[in-house]
ZAMARGU-4260 file (C-alpha; in steps of 0.2 Angstrom, whole numbers, plus 5000, padded with zeros to 4 digits):
<rodrens>
0) 5533/5535/5457 | 5548/5537/5469 | 5566/5531/5463 | 5582/5534/5471 | 5594/5545/5463
5) 5611/5554/5464 | 5611/5573/5463 | 5627/5585/5467 | 5634/5572/5477 | 5618/5567/5487
10) 5606/5556/5487 | 5588/5561/5483 | 5572/5553/5481 | 5564/5558/5464 | 5547/5556/5455
15) 5548/5547/5439 | 5536/5540/5428 | 5538/5521/5424 | 5529/5520/5407 | 5523/5506/5398
20) 5532/5491/5394 | 5538/5493/5375 | 5539/5477/5364 | 5550/5463/5373 | 5548/5472/5390
25) 5540/5469/5406 | 5534/5481/5420 | 5539/5476/5437 | 5533/5482/5454 | 5548/5480/5465
30) 5549/5470/5480 | 5567/5472/5486 | 5582/5481/5476 | 5599/5478/5481 | 5614/5492/5482
35) 5629/5489/5471 | 5642/5500/5483 | 5656/5499/5470 | 5647/5507/5456 | 5634/5516/5465
40) 5645/5525/5477 | 5656/5530/5461 | 5640/5537/5453 | 5639/5547/5468 | 5655/5555/5470
45) 5653/5560/5450 | 5635/5566/5453 | 5634/5583/5445 | 5618/5594/5443 | 5610/5581/5432
50) 5601/5568/5442 | 5606/5549/5440 | 5594/5535/5444 | 5604/5522/5455 | 5601/5503/5455
55) 5606/5487/5444 | 5597/5471/5453 | 5580/5469/5462 | 5566/5456/5462 | 5547/5459/5461
60) 5530/5456/5452 | 5527/5457/5435 | 5512/5469/5432 | 5512/5470/5414 | 5520/5463/5399
65) 5524/5471/5383 | 5521/5462/5365 | 5532/5447/5361 | 5535/5443/5377 | 5534/5424/5381
70) 5536/5414/5397 | 5531/5428/5408 | 5514/5432/5415 | 5507/5446/5426 | 5508/5441/5445
75) 5526/5431/5442 | 5540/5435/5453 | 5556/5439/5443 | 5573/5443/5448 | 5580/5458/5436
80) 5598/5463/5432 | 5605/5479/5421 | 5605/5496/5422 | 5599/5507/5416 | 5583/5497/5416
85) 5584/5489/5434 | 5582/5505/5446 | 5579/5507/5465 | 5561/5512/5461 | 5544/5508/5465
90) 5541/5501/5447 | 5551/5499/5432 | 5553/5492/5414 | 5566/5480/5410 | 5570/5469/5393
95) 5563/5450/5397 | 5581/5445/5392 | 5587/5451/5409 | 5575/5443/5420 | 5573/5425/5427
100) 5557/5418/5435 | 5558/5415/5454 | 5550/5399/5462 | 5539/5401/5476 | 5552/5392/5489
105) 5566/5405/5485 | 5567/5418/5497 | 5563/5434/5486 | 5578/5444/5498 | 5591/5432/5490
110) 5583/5435/5472 | 5586/5452/5473 | 5605/5450/5471 | 5603/5441/5454 | 5614/5455/5446
115) 5630/5450/5458 | 5625/5433/5456 | 5626/5435/5437 | 5643/5443/5439 | 5650/5430/5451
120) 5646/5417/5439 | 5653/5427/5424 | 5668/5427/5433 | 5671/5410/5437 | 5666/5406/5416
125) 5680/5418/5413 | 5691/5408/5423 | 5686/5393/5413 | 5689/5380/5427 | 5689/5361/5424
130) 5683/5348/5437 | 5696/5346/5452 | 5705/5362/5447 | 5707/5376/5461 | 5702/5395/5463
135) 5709/5408/5476 | 5697/5422/5478 | 5704/5438/5485 | 5692/5450/5492 | 5679/5442/5502
140) 5664/5456/5500 | 5647/5450/5496 | 5655/5447/5478 | 5669/5437/5483 | 5658/5427/5495
145) 5646/5422/5481 | 5660/5418/5469 | 5668/5405/5483 | 5650/5399/5488 | 5647/5395/5469
150) 5664/5389/5464 | 5663/5377/5479 | 5646/5371/5473 | 5653/5367/5456 | 5666/5355/5466
155) 5682/5366/5463 | 5695/5368/5476 | 5691/5385/5484 | 5702/5396/5495 | 5697/5414/5501
160) 5709/5429/5506 | 5703/5444/5515 | 5712/5456/5527 | 5695/5458/5537 | 5695/5442/5549
165) 5675/5443/5549 | 5674/5440/5531 | 5686/5426/5532 | 5676/5418/5546 | 5661/5421/5537
170) 5667/5410/5522 | 5672/5397/5533 | 5654/5396/5542 | 5648/5392/5523 | 5660/5376/5524
175) 5676/5383/5514 | 5690/5379/5528 | 5702/5386/5518 | 5699/5406/5522 | 5712/5417/5527
180) 5715/5434/5533 | 5734/5437/5528 | 5742/5432/5511 | 5755/5424/5521 | 5743/5410/5530
185) 5737/5408/5512 | 5754/5404/5506 | 5758/5394/5520 | 5743/5383/5516 | 5743/5385/5497
190) 5753/5367/5493 | 5742/5357/5503 | 5727/5367/5495 | 5730/5363/5477 | 5736/5345/5479
195) 5754/5347/5475 | 5767/5360/5471 | 5760/5368/5455 | 5749/5382/5462 | 5732/5387/5459
200) 5723/5387/5443 | 5716/5404/5445 | 5715/5419/5456 | 5700/5429/5456 | 5703/5446/5462
205) 5687/5454/5469 | 5697/5469/5478 | 5698/5487/5472 | 5712/5500/5471 | 5729/5500/5465
210) 5732/5482/5458 | 5751/5480/5455 | 5757/5473/5471 | 5742/5462/5472 | 5743/5456/5454
215) 5761/5452/5455 | 5758/5443/5471 | 5744/5432/5462 | 5755/5429/5448 | 5768/5418/5461
220) 5752/5409/5469 | 5747/5402/5451 | 5753/5386/5441 | 5762/5388/5425 | 5749/5395/5413
225) 5738/5399/5426 | 5725/5414/5425 | 5722/5429/5435 | 5703/5436/5432 | 5701/5455/5438
230) 5683/5456/5443 | 5684/5470/5455 | 5690/5489/5450 | 5708/5487/5451 | 5722/5496/5441
235) 5730/5483/5430 | 5750/5487/5432 | 5759/5470/5435 | 5777/5464/5430 | 5778/5456/5414
240) 5793/5446/5420 | 5781/5437/5433 | 5769/5435/5419 | 5781/5428/5405 | 5788/5416/5417
245) 5773/5406/5420 | 5765/5412/5403 | 5751/5417/5413 | 5734/5425/5407 | 5729/5440/5415
250) 5709/5443/5410 | 5696/5455/5415 | 5679/5448/5419 | 5665/5461/5412 | 5647/5462/5421
255) 5636/5447/5420 | 5641/5439/5404 | 5638/5442/5384 | 5624/5453/5380 | 5630/5466/5393
260) 5630/5483/5385 | 5623/5477/5369 | 5608/5487/5364 | 5602/5473/5352 | 5602/5461/5366
265) 5595/5471/5381 | 5583/5486/5374 | 5577/5477/5359 | 5576/5460/5369 | 5585/5450/5354
270) 5594/5435/5363 | 5607/5426/5355 | 5606/5409/5348 | 5612/5396/5361 | 5621/5386/5349
275) 5633/5401/5348 | 5632/5409/5363 | 5629/5396/5378 | 5630/5408/5393 | 5622/5426/5391
280) 5620/5437/5405 | 5601/5432/5406 | 5605/5414/5407 | 5618/5418/5420 | 5603/5426/5431
285) 5593/5409/5429 | 5608/5399/5434 | 5609/5409/5450 | 5591/5407/5452 | 5593/5388/5450
290) 5607/5387/5464 | 5596/5396/5477 | 5582/5385/5472 | 5593/5369/5474 | 5599/5377/5491
295) 5618/5375/5484 | 5621/5393/5489 | 5615/5404/5504 | 5614/5423/5503 | 5604/5428/5518
300) 5619/5427/5529 | 5626/5440/5518 | 5611/5453/5520 | 5617/5466/5533 | 5605/5480/5531
305) 5588/5482/5524 | 5582/5500/5523 | 5565/5507/5517 | 5568/5514/5499 | 5562/5532/5507
310) 5576/5531/5518 | 5589/5526/5507 | 5602/5541/5510 | 5605/5530/5527 | 5613/5516/5517
315) 5623/5526/5507 | 5630/5537/5522 | 5634/5520/5531 | 5643/5513/5515 | 5652/5531/5516
320) 5658/5530/5534 | 5659/5512/5537 | 5660/5501/5522 | 5669/5487/5530 | 5655/5482/5541
325) 5643/5480/5528 | 5642/5465/5517 | 5625/5467/5507 | 5611/5480/5508 | 5593/5478/5502
330) 5581/5493/5499 | 5564/5487/5504 | 5548/5492/5496 | 5531/5493/5504 | 5525/5482/5517
335) 5543/5473/5516 | 5549/5489/5525
</rodrens>
């Protein structure tokens, strides 16, 4: 079986064994897998002489189910999220907790971004917005675009900011008119956008790199006791005086929700009782698929590249050379290529 791996700073196609699914897991034949540029490019830069299999989000067909799996059957299409189980590979085994069934009318290409969908949903849950409240999404790559679309679908007031005018325009095409390509333009519209003079209820930062200037500016955009949610890979230096002045909260959103990085939830496939943990990463995956199913969000316009898995290196080279031109990249398998 072929899989995409990082090795000595390069992308290679490795031969691996998928294995049979253990208890609580399913074996999936991949149709599409989505590249996570931030995480995977970091792995690529750090890759040593020990190969690392890449991937985290995919869609495919269940071929085999392990013991004590309920609700999933061979032949069923599922969206899957979570390394090291989900890979850019022809087949992989994944805990059932990290899957969601995909209805027939949902495009598998869109379902392949279930990982980003869960991450976007968990970021909004971390912001803990209520009906009528407002969110500013900074950084309109595919994750920021999804957060803005989902926030709009939930009837929050939404504004977007990206220094790339094409990304700001793409968000406007999704019906979110408050989309800006400069902080000054955002600030000029902030009072009207938030319905008063108090500022936004939250700012979700999907950018990466040095964070001090951006976080300090965001602290000026929020209302008293508002929230800053760090979603991207930002450094977290900021002004105590600005934070103190509004008794603001600066929070970080970790991946797709509760259960992530918990071996009992993931590897052992032990779900959390819903009465204690309402929204696990698995339930967030399911909500992303529901949003697609009900056509409340649209991901197809965000897919900029489809590359056969055997030519995966081309996709990563493009991320290195021209990342601003890429929104979402799918690796394709078999006849989908």
